[in-house]
Phi, psi and omega in degrees: 000134178272160179300322181295320179295317179299318180296323179295319180294321180296326181280346184275079183269135175267136181292154177300162180280149176295129178299137180268148182302322182291348178261009182249141179219147169249111192066234175252015184254147183294153176298131179206163181215171180068223182294342182262010183301159185271144172245133182235152185255350181221191178304121187289150174241117178264133187228141178214135172269120186247144184231139168251141182307142180298333180297338179276358183277074182282144181303332186276351182213150179286149178270088188248146174220157172232158182257135174252105183263149177217129178231144181208158179200170177253124184279183185297337180268005180082014181261132179288134176246145184218138174235145176229157179205131174247125183276168173291159179295143176218166182292143176304135179093354178260153179291142170249135188234143172243108175275099183291134183298150175302131178082005182283339178234148182282152177285162174054037180227138178286119178254127177257148175210157176211174183208154170220162182259146180225121180261012180093346180237330182209161177242154176277169169297156174297151179298342182269352186277161177060236180272010180280195183205148170286145172262144180230148173211163175233129177274120181251119182249016182233130176289149175290161178284156180302152177275146167269152182229138177212155177209126178289328182279327184233077178298151187289137172057039175251131179262130325256161186238139180294135330186184179306133179083004179243121184295143166247154179237122189245122181259129179246133184210129177251143176295341182288136186272003180247015179285129182242356181199156174233123175268127187224163176198137173260162178300121181075004179098166005281162174241151180181187178230129179244140184242128178289164180293330180219154178303135179084356182275166176279168175214145181240134179238147174272154176215129179253109178295130180260345176210161182273161178126183178296139179226155181215141175244127176246142187221142169232134176273137181241127181266183185297334180273357182088006178284145184249143173282175168293168184277133172256142179236146181223114184254137178213164186242126185255127176282167172296159180298138183289156185294163179297150177278343175215139182206119176240104178297331183063028176258030184291162183293152176303139180091352179295150180250002175208161180258123178292139180259128171285338172211146182084200184265147173300154182248120177290138184254137172287170183289349177271012179252130177237126179270164176095013177284162181297150176265161174299134184297148173064029173241175180280351178288144179255339180199173179218179179246141176259129175250132191272002177082000180270180179291350179259359183267082182201165169227145184212157179245163176279339186238155176290148173275326176257108186295322180222101183297351177281345178264165182300140176202170177213145177228136185214161179190157165271136184221137174229103183286142174278340172204163182236018185266005179214159177293136179217147183252130173277307182201153177192184180218138180291150171220083187068235180269007180234194179243135175289323178198162179206139176242128183184203183249131181248121181247018184281335183276190179296323176231147181291153174211172175273154182213155174224123182240132177207130174055039178083358178251137179232134174236134183224158179171182183078175184224095177298143177231135180301130177077008182243133180287144172217145174262129183244140177218120173253132182235131171247122181256104184292334181292321181260347184069026187246139173260139180231151178231130175244135175238120182054039175084000182245132178290132178232175168143134167230159179109187187274074178288336181266160175082021178292140178231083185293157176278156177278347184287134180231116179244203184293145176276138184239136172243119176096004178199164180223154186250144165220192184298342181260012181104202182269145180203191180049055186281145184281136174236112182141201183256149174223150177199160173058049180281127181229149173228127176249146176262042181198177174284131169268120188276165187305317180297323177291324177300318178295320181293318179298326183268002188293136174241123186303142168268134184241125177290116182260345179190139177216109182248109182279343175057044176273321182219168176212070177297135182057030175076018180223128179268123189288154171277134183298337180262007178086010179277200183297134178283165170272115180272127183277130175269180177302141180084007179239131179222162172264120178269132172226155178298126183300144175297147178080010178295146181290158180256103189295334180285347176255333184237104183296340179273000183281139170255105186291149176286160177299146177267151176299157180298322178206143178067217186260356181195168173210169179274124178253129183241138189275354179079002181247300178233352188298132177194171172215151182225150172243121185301144181085156180295343181072309177231158176270107184283354173276349177245178181296140178206164176219131175225135183220162178198158169261131185221145176221127179278144181279338186247141175286330180232076180302146183264354184203164175296146180222133184259135177259324182224138173205157178223107190274154166259211181280326186241338181204178179275139172294327171201158168211145175248120185223160173264128180251102186295332180297326179261357186050054187208152167275137181239145167249123183243124181229102175297147183281339179216161178277066180220146173295136179075011179295151175303151185232145166263125183233126172235159187214159177219123184298137175196135177274138173290134185255357176060046180060021177251074183164200184250009181081179181234146178264113179250145179211145173241133180233122173248120179252102182292336180293324180254358181057044179232147175237141182226145171249130178245140171233120184053042175081358184248139173236200180171182183298320181288345182251018181229140179209158173280139178216086187296326188225089172287151179242160190273122175288154183239347185264181180282153176296130183251133174246115173097008176200168181217164175293130173222110182062233181271357184223214184241149179200197182052041181297139183277131170256101184163203188232149181225143180209164172047061177276128179231143177227132181234141161279128183104158182264116175293138177289162183308318185294341181264349183296312180301000000 
């Protein structure tokens, strides 16, 4: 290259590129004009990304550009005003910004602006030239006025207004004509932002109360510039959810020909219905009805239970199927020659499940088991158009739960059968009880309450004393009989008082109360006659335990409940994993497959306060959990579809091993409790 050629290239400068509209911003908002112009609430910042051609990026010099900004408007006297600003040089491709001084532009006035790039030798076309556009903004220096709030369903400060599960509609409206959004929040949620159809217009939001008590809605109006009004508050009082509009306990006397209704109309029973069957255990029901699955096994009313299926409603019942191999209906309602809705058992898939159908939408889930009670709840929410299904108080469901379009036709309510164009079919075979219909949404807490089965304390052994070798049950049930190698430890009489005598070495304190069970790790154990709990149903068993050794050499069991050949469950310490384990064989057979869950814990060698261990089997959800000191987790939780019933006495400190007993615990045990039913998480600690 000759010197003359190099000089020619250096002098050959390409002008910067015209700024593009998409690279321009007012504040953080895109460049716009006309009806889409930007509104800002403070001193505006104009921004542009400017480019110089890459060909100008010579190694000997930086590729720098600066921005030449221009803004103009017409003042109140009709005179055009103009401001300009040239920024410092910056690298090509980086934003150049003009921070306009406070008060430099008037409020409520359309301000236009444009920009061009300057590389020190040439300038680009203005951003407004050719196919470009002017940017516009308005500086807004006034906050919008507070919003007013109203609701026809929940008037303000009225004691008390119906109620949980009934939607309210709340209208928010500000006198300011530039409001484009309302930020709102209820106590505990939901929180959100609602936008009116036009600036300054009102907006209405739905709200479903989930619990009773004082409630409050707070609202702030937001204008086009993002300025916020002061906060408006609206207080209202929500009643408890209203009672069902129809309720058949189905606990009528044997020989009855109809089911008495606690609400709604009595239900006439077909000849295939027999009253006086057992009720689900630990519920408020005292009896149930058996339907034989024939064309005579049904109950029906003369009037609909759901007056208008297009409005929100819920239907629920306790159900125990005699088989799960065919479609069966728990409850539904006629709609001419079809059904408005139906709750029941679906056997069309690979495995049976529960289902709720309404307005062409079906949601299904759960796992029906022959001879096992389940509580079913179908909910139709007219506000969302969504169908929901709860099984044993837990929402389940796959399928098209949304988009239900119910019919307006309302016919007779049916228990145990469903109607289509060919007549009634899918008849129920098994027991039913506690059929309810609500004319509102039943909320999740209510779903849990309807399905609740009481937990019953079946045994509580404080292990304070053991007269005649047996520690009594606090409720008067079977005592824990102490075997060889098992003693009740209490602080020895005459022990020194360390808080008075600094040279005193105090004796160990019991784990809880005045005493605990001490086991020698060789033969020590205690037993309570009878299984105490039914392990094929929900149960909870807990104890306080402390290991005597810091480094145990073998597994040791604290709780077990045996069958004929193996334990239905055992809780043991596994030193190899430094963990407490819950072991549940799937069958009462030696070598049967096992479900094992664990929770990490270090052995403390009687240097501490012990650990609280608990096992919870929830037959309603088919889950088993192990808790240590009130905590569980994914590794301590497992599915267990079919628990089996233990037949032997409750064992403290040992487990079945082969033909005899083993895994004897070397340590201390206290406060053993046994419950029928699954204690919820919140009660375990």
